[in-house]
N, C-alpha and C positions, 0 to 999 in steps of 0.2 A: 383517032378520029376527033374532030373538034367537039362533037356532042359529048363524047366520053370525057374529054378534058373538062368541059363546062359542068358536066354532072358532078365530077369529082370536086371542082371548085365550090359549087353550091353546097355540096355535102360537107366539105371542110368548114365552110362558114357556119353551117348549122351546128356542127359539133362544137365550134369555138364559142358560139353564143348560147349554148344549151342552158348554162347556169346563169349567164349574165343577162340575157334577154330572151326568155323562152318563147315569147310571141314572135320575135324576129327569127329565131331558130326554126320555129314551125313553118314560117313562110318560106324560108330557104329550102327546107326539106321538101315541102310541097312542090316548089318550083323544080327541084331536082327530080322528084318523082315523075312529074308531068313530062319533063324533057326525056327522062329515061324511057318512059312508056311510048312517047311519040316517035322516038327514034328506033324503037324496037331493038335496043341493045341486048346482046346475048351473054353478057358477062354475069354469070350466076353469082360469083363472089361479090361483085359490086351490088347486085340486086339484094343480096343478104345484108350487106353493110348498110345500104340505103334503107332497107325495110326496118332494120333494128332501130336506126336513128329516128325515122319517121314515125314508126309505131309507138315508140316510147314517148315521143312528144304528143302524139294524138291521145295516148293514155293519160298523160299528165294534165291534159285539158278536158278530160272526161269523155272523149270521143272513143269509147271502148269498143263498140262494134266495128268501127273503121280500123282500129288498131289490130284487132284479132283477124279481120278479113285480110289485111295486108300480110300478116304473118302466115296465114294458111295458103295464100296465093304463092308466096315465096317458097313455102315448104313443098308445095306441089311441084314447082319448077326444079327445086333441088333434088327431089326424088326422081324426076324424069332424067335429070343429068347424072344422077348417081354420085353426087358430091357429098360424102358423109360428113365432112367437117362443117359444111354449111347446114346440113340437116340437123346436126347436133346443136349448133348455136340457136337455130330456130325453134327446135323442140324445147330447149331450155327456156327460151323467152316465152313461149306459149305457156309452159308450166308455171313460170313465175307470174305471168299475167293472171292466170286463174287463182294462184295462191294469193296474190295481192287483192283479188276480188273476194276472197274468203270462200271460193269454190274449191275446197280441198280435194274432193273426189276426182274432179277433172285434172287438177294439178298432179295428183298422185298417179293418175293414168299415164300422163305424158312422161313423168320422171321414171315410172316403171318401164315404159317403152325404151327409154335410154339404157336402162340396166339390162334389158333383155336382148339388145342388139349386140351380137358377138363382134361385129365389125366396127363398133363404135370405139372411140379412143378412151384411154384411162381418164382423161380430163372430163369427158362427158359423164363417165360413171361417177367420178368424184362429185360433180355438180348434182347428179341425181341422188346420190347418198345424202348430201347436205340437204337437198330439197325434201326428201322423205323424212329426214330427221327433224326438219322444221315443222312439218305437218304433224308428226307424232308429238313433238314438243307442244304444239298448239292444243292438242287433244289431251295433254297431261300425261302422256305415255312416255315418261322421261327415261326410263331404262331402255326402252326400244329406241328412243331418240339418240341416247348415248351410243348404243351399238351401231347405229347408222353413221354417226360422226367418227367413231373409231375405225369403221371400214373405210371411210373417206381418207382419214389420216394414213392408213396402211397403204393406200395406193399412191400417195404423193412421192415425187422424186424431185431432185434439184433442178431438172431441166424445165419444170413447170413454172408458170408465172407466179411471182411472189404474192400477187393479190389472191390467188387461189389458196396458197399456203395459209395466208393470214385468215381468210374466211373460214377455212376448215378448222384451224386451231381455235378461233374465237367461238365458233359454234360448239366445239368440244368443251370449251371453258364454260359456256352457258349451261350446258347439260350437267356438268359436274357441280356448278354453282347451285342449280335447282335441287340437286341431291344433297346439298350441304357438305359437299366434299371440297372444302376451301383450299387445301394444299394442292389437290389435283387441278382445280380450277386456276389457281395462281400459276402453276407450272405451265399450263396450256397458254395462258396469257403472255407469259415470258417468252414462250416459243413463237407466239404470233407477232410480237412487237417488231423484231427486225424485218420481218416480211412486210408488215404494214409500212414501215419506213421505206423499204426498197420500192414498194408499190406507189410511194408518194400519195398515200391516201389519208388525209387528215381525219376523215370520218372514222376510219377503222382505228387509227391511233387514239382518237377521242373515245371510242367505244371500249378499247382496252383499258384506258384509265378509268372509265366509269365502272367497269367490272372490278378493277383493283380497289376502287373506293368502296364499292359494295362489300367486298370481302373484308376490307379493313373495318367497316362499320359492323359487320356481323361478328367480327372477332374482337370488338370493343377497343379498337385502336382509332380514336377520333382524330388525332393529329394526322395520321396517315390518310384517313378518309378525306379530310379537308385538303390535304396536299394533292391527292390524286384527282379530286374534283376540280381543283384549280388548274391542274395540268390538262384535264379534259377540256375545260373551257378555253384554255389558251391554244389548244391544238387545232381547233376548227371554229372559225368565227361565224360562218353561214351554214347552219345545220339545224333544221327544224326539229327532227327527231331527237337530236342531242339536247336541244334547248329544253324540251319537255322532260326528258329523263334527268337532266341536271337539276331542274327545278324540284323534281320529286326527291332526288337525293339530298339536295340542300335542305329541303323541308324535313327529311328524316333526321338529319344531323341536328337541326334546331329542336326537333321533337325529343331526341335523346338528351339534349342539354336543358330541356324544360322551357325553351323560348317559344311559348305556344302561339303568340300573335304572329311571330315571324314564320313559324311552321305553317300555320293556317293560310297565311298570305301566299307562300310558295305553292301549297297544294291547290289553292284556288286558281292561281295563275296557270299552273300546269294543266288543271282540268279544262280551263277555257281554251288554252292553246291546243291541247290534244283534241278537243271537240272541233275546233276550227280546222285542224289539219287532217282529221279523220283517223287519228291514232287510237283505235278502240281499246287496245290492251292498256295503254298508259292512262287513258281516261278512267278505266276501271280501277287501276291502282290509285289514282287520285281520289276517287270516291271512298275507297277503303281507308286510305290514310286520313282523309278529312273526318271520317266517322270516328277513327281512333282519337284524333285530336279533340274533336268536340266532346267525346266521352270523358276525356281527361279533365276538361274544364267544366264539366257538369252540365253541358247543354244537351240534354237528352233528346229534345225534339230534332235538332239538326243532326245529331249522331244517328238517330234512327232513320231519318230521311236519307242521309248519305249512304248508310248501310243498305237501305232498300235499293238505291241506285246501283250500288256495287253488286248486289245479288242479281239484278236484272242484266247488268253488263256481263257478269260472269256466265249466266245462262246463254246469252247470245254468243259469247266467244266459244263456249264449249260445244255448242251445236249451231254454228253460224248459218243463218239463213242467207241463201244466195241472193244478192241484190241484182235485179235485172240491169243489164248494161246501160239501158237508156235512162235509168234512175241516177246514174253518176254524172253530175253536171259540172261544167267549168265554173269557177268562182267568178265573182264580179270583177270588172276592171281588167279583163283579159289575163288574169293571173291563173296559173295552173292549180289544179286540185292537189291533194296531199301527195307528197313524194312517193315514188314506188317503194314498196316495202323493201327494206334493206335485207340482204341475204344473211341474216343472223336469226337467232332464236328469240332474242330479248323482246 
């Protein structure tokens, strides 16, 4: 049908422009959605694909209620038609949306639903284990998080997408890292790397190098830390989350070397960027590192101020207050709000 073909064309344009011009991508997705609904097309798989694209763009512009409404509409249609694979992808997206909003109980409920469905695929269960592991990681329950990621790894097979392999191994690495198990974390990163390459994901490659740099720093190998940090920067040029984490890591290297002015500059820039993009965990880290840096140069007033900010941020992260959807606003000049939380624990 011509309407079906035109919907696919609009959707493809939206996907192509998602990172290049988010506002244009949103316009194409909206046009595709209107056409799909007006023609009453019955292709549930196309409905799911269109819903995922459109809802993610709505989310990125702060239109949270609309994003969730679309997902629930599509989920109802997929349940009526009995298409499990479509249901799996929509439940995963709903869970991720709530996770991104800091509503961990709701996110856990939907990921738990995926684990309880005997008819769901192994891929759905892997995604659910990763999601539950991320929630436990956020609550500081690292041993439980590790167990979830180990269960995800155990379900992997070579027929599954390389992106899923990479995500599972990186999440495992992050849990090992948090437990100070450097060797195990490094091994998981080595396992993740070829899958990230196969998936053509510069963000995941960059994240692997970030963790390798962190391990090198923790094991007092400054040369390796600098090298891995440089490799992370080179792997992905447009990456807001990576920019913040790389600034924090560069600042830590300066801190170890006693270059206090440079360290403080990095931490300040990271704090500002994290606040601008809504990266609460990285903003908290920046406050803590700034407090340490000011303490070392004898500026007690600023050290105490930053430590107070760190404590406040830490309390908020440990028991996140759910922000009402309407409170999440698009930024000025038609730019999207913070990127969706990446599927990792960091």
